[in-house]
N, C-alpha and C positions, 0 to 999 in steps of 0.2 A: 142276705138281708139288704145289701146295697151294692152298687157297682164299685168294686175295688180291684186294684191291680193284683192282689194275692188273697189267699184264703185265711191269712192270719186273723185271729180274734183280737179285737182292739179293746184294751182296758185303759181307762183314764186314771190319772194320778194327779191329785192337787199339789201344787208347788209348795204349799205352806207347811210349816212344822207341825201344825195340829193333827195331820194325818200320819205322821211318821211312825207311830207305834204299829199301825196296821200294815204299813208298807216296808218297814226297814228290813225285816227278815223274809219278806215275800219274794220267792224265787220263781219268776215267770218261766225261766228256762227249765225248771224242774217239772213243769206241768206236762200232761200227756198230749197236748196239742200246741201248735205254734201260737205264740201270743206276742203282740207288739204293744208296748207300754206307751201311752200318750200323756206327757206331762205338761200341764198348763195351769193357768189361774182358774178359779171356779167358774167365772163367767164364760170362758171359752169352752170348758168341758160341759157346762150346762147347755150351751147352744148345740154342741155336737150330739149330746144325748137326746135333746128335744128334736133334732133334725134326723136322728137315726144313724149317724155316722160313727158312733161308738157303740159297742155291744154292752159294756158294763163299766160303771164308774161311780166314785163318790160324786154326788151332786149337791148343790145348795138345796136345802129343804124346800125353799120356795119354788125352785125349778122343778122338783119332783111334783109338787102340788099342781103346777101348771100343766105338766105332761102326764099326770097320773093314769090317764086312760091307756097309755101305751107302755107304761113302766111298772115294774114290780120291785118292791123293797126286798133287800136281803136281810135276814134276821141277825140279831146280835151285834150289829155294826152301826155306829153313828159317831159323830163328833158333837158332844153335848156338854152342858154344864149344869150343875145344881146350885147355881148362884153365880158369883163372879166367874167370867170366862178368861179375862186378862188379855184378850186379843180382839174384842169387838168393842171399840172405845169411841166415845163422843168427847171431843175436845171443845171447850167453850169458855167464854170470858165470864159468863154468869151461869148460875145453876140452870139446867135445861127447862125447868118449869117456868123460869122467868123469861125465856126466849121462845116460848111455845108458838109465837106468831112471827118469829124472826126469819133469818135467812140461814140455811144449813147447806154446806157443801157435802156431797156424797161421794164416797169412793166409787170408782167405776169397775170394781173387780168382783162384786158379789151381789146377788139379789136378796138372799135371806136377811142379811143384816140391814140392808136399806129398808126393806119392808117391815122389819121388826122395829126400826126406829120410827117409821111412819105410824105404826100401830101405837107405840108408846106415846109419841108426841100428840097424836090426835084422839086417842081413846083414854089413855091414862092421865094426860095433862090437859086434854080438851083444847088443844091448840090447832092452828092451821098454818104451819110454816111454809115458806117458799124454798124449794129445793133446786139445786143445780148439781150436775155431775162434773167431776174433776179427776185428773190424775192424782194418785195418792201421795201428794206432797203437802205436808201440813202447813208450812208457812204460806205457800201459794194459795191454798184453800181458804185460809183465814184472812187473806187480804180483803176479801169482799163478802165475808160471812160472819155471822154470830157464833157459828159452831161448825165443826167438821167431823165427819165420821170416817174412821180408818178401821181396817180389819187386818187380821193375820199378822204377818211379820212386820208390815208397815206400822201397824198399831203398837206392836211390842216395842219396836225401836223408838217410836215417838214417845212412848210412855217413860222411857229412860231419860229423856231430855229435860233440862231445866227451862221450860218455855213459859211457865207461869199460868197455864190454862187449867181450868177445872177439868178433871178427867172422870167421866161417868161410864161405868161398865154396864152395857146393856143386858148382859146375862144376870147381873145382880138386880137391876131394876125390874126385869121380867119376873124373877123369883119373888121379889117383895110384893109385886102387884098381883100376881096370879097364884102364887103358891107352888107353881110347877117349875122344874128345870126347863131349859131351852135346848132344843136340838137344832144345830146349825147346819149340819150336813148328814146325809144318809147315803148308803150304798144302794144303787139302783141298777137294774138290768132291763134290757128291752124285753117286753112281754113275749114277743115272737121267739127271741133267743132262749128265754127260760123254758118255753114250751118244747123247743126242738133240741135243746142240749142239757137236759136235767142232770145227767151223770157228770158231765164236765163242770157244770155250775156247782154241783156239790163238791167237786174237787177244789175249785177255786175258793169257795167259801171256807173249806177246811184249811187251805193254805193261809187265807187272811186271818182266820181265828188262831192258827198256830203262831203267826207273826205277832199278833196282838199279845198273846200269852207270854211269849218269849221277851218281847219288848218291855212289858210292864213288870215282868219278873226281874229284869236287870236293865235299868235305865241308863247305865253308864255309857254305852255306845251312842245313844241318842243325845245325851247331855254333852258328850265330847264333840259330837258333830255340830250341835247347835252353837256351842261356844266358838268353834272354829269358823263356822260359816256366817254367824250373825253377831256374835259377841255376847256380852252379859256374863253373869256369874253362874257357877255350878248350882248354888242355892236357888237362884231364880228358875233355872230350867227344870230342876228336880221338882220344885213346887208346881211349875206350869204343867208338866206332863201328869203329875199325880192328881192335880186338880181337875183336869178334863175327864169326861166320862165317855167310854167307847162302846158301851152296851146300848141296847135298844129295848129297854124294859117296858113293862106296861105303863109305868109312870111317865117315861119319856114319850111313849106313844100318845098318852092323854094330853101332855103338854103341847105336842106338835099338832094334835087335832084341834086344840083351842086356838093355836096360832093360825091354822088354816081357816077356822071359823071366822076369826076377826078379819083376816085378809079378804075373805069372800064378802063379809058384811061391808067392808070399805071399798069394794069394787076393785081391789088389787088382783084378785083371782076371779076369772069369769064364771066359775061354777064351784059347787061344793066338791070337796076332795074326798075320795074314797081311797084308803090306804090298804093295798093288798100286799101281804108279806109271803114270800116264797118259802116253801119247804119241799122236800123231795117228793112228797106224796100229794100235797094239796096246797092251795092258796088260803091263807087266813086273812079275813078282813078285819081291820081294826074298828072296834066300836067306839063311838064318841062318848 
């Protein structure tokens, strides 16, 4: 597929806790072919998938939309919420509808959440903010902004602080506005890889599904790891993992299709997105 020093299959892994259930019990060494895991923030994995230097990875939903012609979705896997997501958070001095024409600092670590915020601010609140990108450091972001968007573990840790800001959960706003849950990340594979390695892809998908089942059946190892590495309470992390949705049901697909429609209407995506979902025997196209 590309010029590499070895023939290992490259699989991406997002650094954030929100993908842990799918990866915690995923044993790459137990697969029938050599695999190298590439761990990074979503924006870096997005670039590599769009550039073709990863074979398979969770990616930001927006990144999939941008590269959908060359990518295929894996079934039954996503990072979604059916309301509050608890890790895609806008911090502001005033309610977001009151700063719809203000200045907003954006995290530089993900595309889906940035563009979800733009859709909400400009379509739901009918505003036109000024945006600028920043390292995900809340105090620094708020020095010159009316609001700041943080995602993932940065958002979680900032939400625990007594900073006095209004905290708006974008998953909750999206659900209230559209009636759909929001899918923030999907698992994608290069279309050429899916065509040439269907048996191995089925094996990988099975390993991901098994990890997800085992993790959600017993959250204790994930909760212990989160407390040790990030902090917080057992109650917080149990609620966090239980609250997230890791399936990719028809309702999730419809919500994501609406997100893509809005992104295209606003010029954030250059063309309409067609979502093809892989299975062993055929590709299924999601209908809007």
